[in-house]
PDB file of N, CA, C and O in Angstrom, chain B, residues numbered from 101:
ATOM      1  N   MET B 101       1.641   5.691  10.660  1.00  0.00           N
ATOM      2  CA  MET B 101       2.203   4.998   9.240  1.00  0.00           C
ATOM      3  C   MET B 101       2.367   6.000   8.619  1.00  0.00           C
ATOM      4  O   MET B 101       1.849   6.696   9.492  1.00  0.00           O
ATOM      5  N   SER B 102       2.838   7.255   7.297  1.00  0.00           N
ATOM      6  CA  SER B 102       2.730   7.442   7.021  1.00  0.00           C
ATOM      7  C   SER B 102       2.068   7.862   5.795  1.00  0.00           C
ATOM      8  O   SER B 102       2.082   8.931   5.185  1.00  0.00           O
ATOM      9  N   VAL B 103       1.214   6.236   5.494  1.00  0.00           N
ATOM     10  CA  VAL B 103       0.300   6.371   4.429  1.00  0.00           C
ATOM     11  C   VAL B 103      -1.304   6.618   4.960  1.00  0.00           C
ATOM     12  O   VAL B 103      -2.301   6.518   4.244  1.00  0.00           O
ATOM     13  N   ASN B 104      -1.279   6.991   6.510  1.00  0.00           N
ATOM     14  CA  ASN B 104      -2.598   7.566   7.045  1.00  0.00           C
ATOM     15  C   ASN B 104      -2.605   8.977   7.385  1.00  0.00           C
ATOM     16  O   ASN B 104      -3.481   9.821   7.570  1.00  0.00           O
ATOM     17  N   ILE B 105      -1.836   8.961   7.397  1.00  0.00           N
ATOM     18  CA  ILE B 105      -1.869  10.994   7.746  1.00  0.00           C
ATOM     19  C   ILE B 105      -0.962  11.552   6.030  1.00  0.00           C
ATOM     20  O   ILE B 105      -0.165  12.462   5.800  1.00  0.00           O
ATOM     21  N   GLY B 106      -1.556  10.545   5.191  1.00  0.00           N
ATOM     22  CA  GLY B 106      -1.877  11.064   4.113  1.00  0.00           C
ATOM     23  C   GLY B 106       0.000  11.919   3.296  1.00  0.00           C
ATOM     24  O   GLY B 106       0.126  12.559   2.253  1.00  0.00           O
ATOM     25  N   LEU B 107       1.084  11.527   4.329  1.00  0.00           N
ATOM     26  CA  LEU B 107       2.366  11.701   3.672  1.00  0.00           C
ATOM     27  C   LEU B 107       2.479  11.416   2.120  1.00  0.00           C
ATOM     28  O   LEU B 107       2.578  12.149   1.136  1.00  0.00           O
ATOM     29  N   LEU B 108       2.418   9.957   2.323  1.00  0.00           N
ATOM     30  CA  LEU B 108       3.197   8.684   1.378  1.00  0.00           C
ATOM     31  C   LEU B 108       1.041   8.354   0.484  1.00  0.00           C
ATOM     32  O   LEU B 108      -0.059   8.015   0.922  1.00  0.00           O
ATOM     33  N   TYR B 109       1.600   8.722  -0.769  1.00  0.00           N
ATOM     34  CA  TYR B 109       0.149   8.262  -1.577  1.00  0.00           C
ATOM     35  C   TYR B 109       0.310   6.447  -1.697  1.00  0.00           C
ATOM     36  O   TYR B 109       1.329   5.824  -1.994  1.00  0.00           O
ATOM     37  N   PRO B 110      -1.463   5.735  -1.258  1.00  0.00           N
ATOM     38  CA  PRO B 110      -0.354   4.575  -1.408  1.00  0.00           C
ATOM     39  C   PRO B 110       0.170   3.953  -2.898  1.00  0.00           C
ATOM     40  O   PRO B 110       0.946   2.998  -2.918  1.00  0.00           O
ATOM     41  N   LEU B 111      -0.333   4.590  -4.151  1.00  0.00           N
ATOM     42  CA  LEU B 111      -0.064   4.478  -6.087  1.00  0.00           C
ATOM     43  C   LEU B 111       1.262   4.839  -5.673  1.00  0.00           C
ATOM     44  O   LEU B 111       1.895   4.191  -6.507  1.00  0.00           O
ATOM     45  N   GLU B 112       2.227   5.482  -4.893  1.00  0.00           N
ATOM     46  CA  GLU B 112       3.682   5.612  -4.648  1.00  0.00           C
ATOM     47  C   GLU B 112       4.408   4.559  -4.097  1.00  0.00           C
ATOM     48  O   GLU B 112       5.384   4.038  -4.636  1.00  0.00           O
ATOM     49  N   VAL B 113       3.867   4.206  -2.878  1.00  0.00           N
ATOM     50  CA  VAL B 113       4.226   3.395  -2.136  1.00  0.00           C
ATOM     51  C   VAL B 113       4.430   1.762  -3.031  1.00  0.00           C
ATOM     52  O   VAL B 113       5.462   1.091  -3.006  1.00  0.00           O
ATOM     53  N   ILE B 114       3.176   1.412  -3.760  1.00  0.00           N
ATOM     54  CA  ILE B 114       3.144   0.374  -4.525  1.00  0.00           C
ATOM     55  C   ILE B 114       4.578   0.141  -5.571  1.00  0.00           C
ATOM     56  O   ILE B 114       5.424  -0.723  -5.798  1.00  0.00           O
ATOM     57  N   GLN B 115       4.144   1.757  -6.085  1.00  0.00           N
ATOM     58  CA  GLN B 115       5.756   1.736  -7.956  1.00  0.00           C
ATOM     59  C   GLN B 115       6.536   1.856  -7.562  1.00  0.00           C
ATOM     60  O   GLN B 115       7.343   2.200  -8.425  1.00  0.00           O
ATOM     61  N   ALA B 116       7.391   1.748  -5.738  1.00  0.00           N
ATOM     62  CA  ALA B 116       7.946   1.445  -5.805  1.00  0.00           C
ATOM     63  C   ALA B 116       8.639   0.332  -5.138  1.00  0.00           C
ATOM     64  O   ALA B 116       9.763  -0.154  -5.264  1.00  0.00           O
ATOM     65  N   ALA B 117       7.500   0.044  -4.298  1.00  0.00           N
ATOM     66  CA  ALA B 117       8.142  -1.627  -4.441  1.00  0.00           C
ATOM     67  C   ALA B 117       8.182  -2.102  -5.612  1.00  0.00           C
ATOM     68  O   ALA B 117       9.183  -2.766  -5.880  1.00  0.00           O
ATOM     69  N   GLU B 118       7.191  -1.937  -6.621  1.00  0.00           N
ATOM     70  CA  GLU B 118       7.780  -2.642  -7.686  1.00  0.00           C
ATOM     71  C   GLU B 118       8.655  -2.143  -8.594  1.00  0.00           C
ATOM     72  O   GLU B 118       8.668  -2.542  -9.759  1.00  0.00           O
ATOM     73  N   THR B 119       9.581  -1.089  -8.065  1.00  0.00           N
ATOM     74  CA  THR B 119      10.250  -1.053  -8.607  1.00  0.00           C
ATOM     75  C   THR B 119      11.657  -1.580  -7.644  1.00  0.00           C
ATOM     76  O   THR B 119      12.808  -1.473  -8.069  1.00  0.00           O
ATOM     77  N   ALA B 120      11.422  -1.970  -6.727  1.00  0.00           N
ATOM     78  CA  ALA B 120      12.568  -2.560  -5.558  1.00  0.00           C
ATOM     79  C   ALA B 120      12.597  -3.609  -6.031  1.00  0.00           C
ATOM     80  O   ALA B 120      13.714  -4.103  -6.179  1.00  0.00           O
ATOM     81  N   TYR B 121      11.121  -4.574  -6.567  1.00  0.00           N
ATOM     82  CA  TYR B 121      10.702  -5.896  -7.280  1.00  0.00           C
ATOM     83  C   TYR B 121      12.272  -5.769  -8.626  1.00  0.00           C
ATOM     84  O   TYR B 121      13.453  -6.109  -8.548  1.00  0.00           O
ATOM     85  N   THR B 122      11.694  -5.314  -9.384  1.00  0.00           N
ATOM     86  CA  THR B 122      12.187  -5.063 -10.498  1.00  0.00           C
ATOM     87  C   THR B 122      14.669  -5.092 -10.060  1.00  0.00           C
ATOM     88  O   THR B 122      15.506  -5.191 -10.957  1.00  0.00           O
ATOM     89  N   ASP B 123      14.896  -5.007  -8.996  1.00  0.00           N
ATOM     90  CA  ASP B 123      15.557  -5.049  -8.831  1.00  0.00           C
ATOM     91  C   ASP B 123      15.964  -5.930  -7.748  1.00  0.00           C
ATOM     92  O   ASP B 123      16.485  -5.792  -6.641  1.00  0.00           O
ATOM     93  N   ASN B 124      15.566  -6.824  -8.421  1.00  0.00           N
ATOM     94  CA  ASN B 124      15.809  -8.219  -7.320  1.00  0.00           C
ATOM     95  C   ASN B 124      15.312  -8.163  -5.897  1.00  0.00           C
ATOM     96  O   ASN B 124      16.099  -8.581  -5.047  1.00  0.00           O
ATOM     97  N   LEU B 125      14.224  -7.750  -5.522  1.00  0.00           N
ATOM     98  CA  LEU B 125      13.883  -8.157  -4.269  1.00  0.00           C
ATOM     99  C   LEU B 125      13.374  -9.557  -4.533  1.00  0.00           C
ATOM    100  O   LEU B 125      13.786 -10.332  -5.397  1.00  0.00           O
ATOM    101  N   ASN B 126      12.296  -9.777  -3.542  1.00  0.00           N
ATOM    102  CA  ASN B 126      11.792 -11.143  -3.416  1.00  0.00           C
ATOM    103  C   ASN B 126      10.475 -11.159  -3.712  1.00  0.00           C
ATOM    104  O   ASN B 126       9.656 -10.701  -2.915  1.00  0.00           O
ATOM    105  N   LEU B 127      10.066 -11.764  -5.060  1.00  0.00           N
ATOM    106  CA  LEU B 127       8.596 -11.589  -5.776  1.00  0.00           C
ATOM    107  C   LEU B 127       7.668 -11.536  -4.024  1.00  0.00           C
ATOM    108  O   LEU B 127       6.878 -10.692  -3.599  1.00  0.00           O
ATOM    109  N   ASN B 128       8.226 -12.874  -3.334  1.00  0.00           N
ATOM    110  CA  ASN B 128       6.542 -12.788  -1.842  1.00  0.00           C
ATOM    111  C   ASN B 128       6.272 -11.669  -1.311  1.00  0.00           C
ATOM    112  O   ASN B 128       5.197 -11.141  -1.025  1.00  0.00           O
ATOM    113  N   GLY B 129       7.811 -11.200  -1.149  1.00  0.00           N
ATOM    114  CA  GLY B 129       7.216 -10.232  -0.005  1.00  0.00           C
ATOM    115  C   GLY B 129       6.847  -8.442  -0.438  1.00  0.00           C
ATOM    116  O   GLY B 129       6.243  -7.510   0.093  1.00  0.00           O
ATOM    117  N   VAL B 130       7.959  -8.784  -2.273  1.00  0.00           N
ATOM    118  CA  VAL B 130       7.130  -7.630  -2.348  1.00  0.00           C
ATOM    119  C   VAL B 130       5.723  -7.204  -2.714  1.00  0.00           C
ATOM    120  O   VAL B 130       5.145  -6.141  -2.488  1.00  0.00           O
ATOM    121  N   GLU B 131       5.171  -8.698  -3.560  1.00  0.00           N
ATOM    122  CA  GLU B 131       3.792  -8.840  -3.317  1.00  0.00           C
ATOM    123  C   GLU B 131       2.850  -8.848  -1.447  1.00  0.00           C
ATOM    124  O   GLU B 131       1.841  -8.185  -1.209  1.00  0.00           O
ATOM    125  N   GLY B 132       3.281  -9.404  -0.830  1.00  0.00           N
ATOM    126  CA  GLY B 132       2.556  -9.351   0.473  1.00  0.00           C
ATOM    127  C   GLY B 132       2.535  -7.760   0.622  1.00  0.00           C
ATOM    128  O   GLY B 132       1.625  -7.415   1.375  1.00  0.00           O
ATOM    129  N   LEU B 133       3.324  -6.636   0.086  1.00  0.00           N
ATOM    130  CA  LEU B 133       3.175  -5.540   0.182  1.00  0.00           C
ATOM    131  C   LEU B 133       2.407  -5.060  -0.163  1.00  0.00           C
ATOM    132  O   LEU B 133       1.757  -4.402   0.649  1.00  0.00           O
ATOM    133  N   ILE B 134       1.954  -5.081  -1.691  1.00  0.00           N
ATOM    134  CA  ILE B 134       0.930  -4.636  -2.014  1.00  0.00           C
ATOM    135  C   ILE B 134      -0.311  -4.505  -1.439  1.00  0.00           C
ATOM    136  O   ILE B 134      -1.156  -3.632  -1.242  1.00  0.00           O
ATOM    137  N   ARG B 135      -0.012  -6.403  -1.116  1.00  0.00           N
ATOM    138  CA  ARG B 135      -1.686  -6.780  -1.018  1.00  0.00           C
ATOM    139  C   ARG B 135      -1.165  -5.737   0.342  1.00  0.00           C
ATOM    140  O   ARG B 135      -1.580  -4.639  -0.028  1.00  0.00           O
ATOM    141  N   GLN B 136      -0.633  -5.569   1.399  1.00  0.00           N
ATOM    142  CA  GLN B 136      -1.018  -4.813   2.470  1.00  0.00           C
ATOM    143  C   GLN B 136      -1.763  -3.759   2.420  1.00  0.00           C
ATOM    144  O   GLN B 136      -2.844  -3.608   2.989  1.00  0.00           O
ATOM    145  N   ILE B 137      -1.258  -3.078   1.806  1.00  0.00           N
ATOM    146  CA  ILE B 137      -1.698  -1.563   1.476  1.00  0.00           C
ATOM    147  C   ILE B 137      -2.815  -1.566   0.175  1.00  0.00           C
ATOM    148  O   ILE B 137      -2.336  -0.612  -0.438  1.00  0.00           O
ATOM    149  N   LEU B 138      -3.347  -1.764  -0.203  1.00  0.00           N
ATOM    150  CA  LEU B 138      -3.975  -2.441  -1.013  1.00  0.00           C
ATOM    151  C   LEU B 138      -5.635  -2.231  -0.189  1.00  0.00           C
ATOM    152  O   LEU B 138      -6.666  -1.563  -0.267  1.00  0.00           O
ATOM    153  N   GLY B 139      -4.921  -3.441   0.688  1.00  0.00           N
ATOM    154  CA  GLY B 139      -6.020  -4.034   1.226  1.00  0.00           C
ATOM    155  C   GLY B 139      -6.782  -2.758   2.727  1.00  0.00           C
ATOM    156  O   GLY B 139      -7.800  -2.672   3.413  1.00  0.00           O
ATOM    157  N   TRP B 140      -5.399  -1.980   2.523  1.00  0.00           N
ATOM    158  CA  TRP B 140      -5.077  -0.837   3.914  1.00  0.00           C
ATOM    159  C   TRP B 140      -5.732   0.291   3.596  1.00  0.00           C
ATOM    160  O   TRP B 140      -6.293   1.024   4.410  1.00  0.00           O
ATOM    161  N   ARG B 141      -5.675   0.453   2.422  1.00  0.00           N
ATOM    162  CA  ARG B 141      -6.604   1.646   1.385  1.00  0.00           C
ATOM    163  C   ARG B 141      -8.130   2.067   1.952  1.00  0.00           C
ATOM    164  O   ARG B 141      -8.715   3.027   2.453  1.00  0.00           O
ATOM    165  N   GLU B 142      -8.497  -0.059   1.297  1.00  0.00           N
ATOM    166  CA  GLU B 142     -10.005  -0.050   1.491  1.00  0.00           C
ATOM    167  C   GLU B 142     -10.488  -0.310   2.466  1.00  0.00           C
ATOM    168  O   GLU B 142     -11.718  -0.338   2.475  1.00  0.00           O
ATOM    169  N   TYR B 143      -9.564  -0.694   4.034  1.00  0.00           N
ATOM    170  CA  TYR B 143     -10.267  -1.318   4.720  1.00  0.00           C
ATOM    171  C   TYR B 143     -10.203   0.382   5.564  1.00  0.00           C
ATOM    172  O   TYR B 143     -11.150   0.632   6.308  1.00  0.00           O
ATOM    173  N   ILE B 144      -8.995   1.554   5.390  1.00  0.00           N
ATOM    174  CA  ILE B 144      -9.803   2.770   5.642  1.00  0.00           C
ATOM    175  C   ILE B 144     -10.771   3.508   5.240  1.00  0.00           C
ATOM    176  O   ILE B 144     -11.668   3.989   5.932  1.00  0.00           O
ATOM    177  N   ARG B 145     -10.584   3.625   3.952  1.00  0.00           N
ATOM    178  CA  ARG B 145     -12.296   3.733   3.014  1.00  0.00           C
ATOM    179  C   ARG B 145     -13.842   2.862   3.627  1.00  0.00           C
ATOM    180  O   ARG B 145     -14.930   3.358   3.335  1.00  0.00           O
ATOM    181  N   GLY B 146     -13.810   2.230   4.039  1.00  0.00           N
ATOM    182  CA  GLY B 146     -14.496   1.170   5.080  1.00  0.00           C
ATOM    183  C   GLY B 146     -15.127   2.468   6.352  1.00  0.00           C
ATOM    184  O   GLY B 146     -16.038   3.135   6.843  1.00  0.00           O
ATOM    185  N   VAL B 147     -14.025   2.147   6.300  1.00  0.00           N
ATOM    186  CA  VAL B 147     -13.445   2.823   7.637  1.00  0.00           C
ATOM    187  C   VAL B 147     -15.002   5.181   7.501  1.00  0.00           C
ATOM    188  O   VAL B 147     -16.109   5.579   7.864  1.00  0.00           O
ATOM    189  N   PHE B 148     -14.051   5.568   6.926  1.00  0.00           N
ATOM    190  CA  PHE B 148     -14.259   7.139   6.727  1.00  0.00           C
ATOM    191  C   PHE B 148     -16.106   7.133   6.469  1.00  0.00           C
ATOM    192  O   PHE B 148     -17.019   7.697   7.072  1.00  0.00           O
ATOM    193  N   LEU B 149     -16.061   5.959   4.960  1.00  0.00           N
ATOM    194  CA  LEU B 149     -17.567   5.579   4.732  1.00  0.00           C
ATOM    195  C   LEU B 149     -18.731   5.201   5.826  1.00  0.00           C
ATOM    196  O   LEU B 149     -19.928   5.422   5.637  1.00  0.00           O
ATOM    197  N   GLY B 150     -18.325   4.754   6.691  1.00  0.00           N
ATOM    198  CA  GLY B 150     -19.116   3.962   7.385  1.00  0.00           C
ATOM    199  C   GLY B 150     -20.002   5.170   8.693  1.00  0.00           C
ATOM    200  O   GLY B 150     -21.173   5.148   9.071  1.00  0.00           O
ATOM    201  N   LYS B 151     -19.021   5.979   9.037  1.00  0.00           N
ATOM    202  CA  LYS B 151     -19.120   7.013  10.004  1.00  0.00           C
ATOM    203  C   LYS B 151     -20.233   8.278   9.269  1.00  0.00           C
ATOM    204  O   LYS B 151     -20.937   9.038   9.933  1.00  0.00           O
ATOM    205  N   CYS B 152     -20.136   8.233   7.495  1.00  0.00           N
ATOM    206  CA  CYS B 152     -21.093   9.315   7.178  1.00  0.00           C
ATOM    207  C   CYS B 152     -22.536   8.979   6.995  1.00  0.00           C
ATOM    208  O   CYS B 152     -23.347   9.866   6.731  1.00  0.00           O
TER     209      CYS B 152
END
């Protein structure tokens, strides 16, 4: 996943999802994607901070 190696930033992905929602995408799908991105970021942060 490009977010893992820093090619994409979580905020950019979330903003793109919000834009897609305004272009008439399904709210449930967009909300799920945003929750996954936010959750993954927090999980990875915990993994890296836990090893320090």
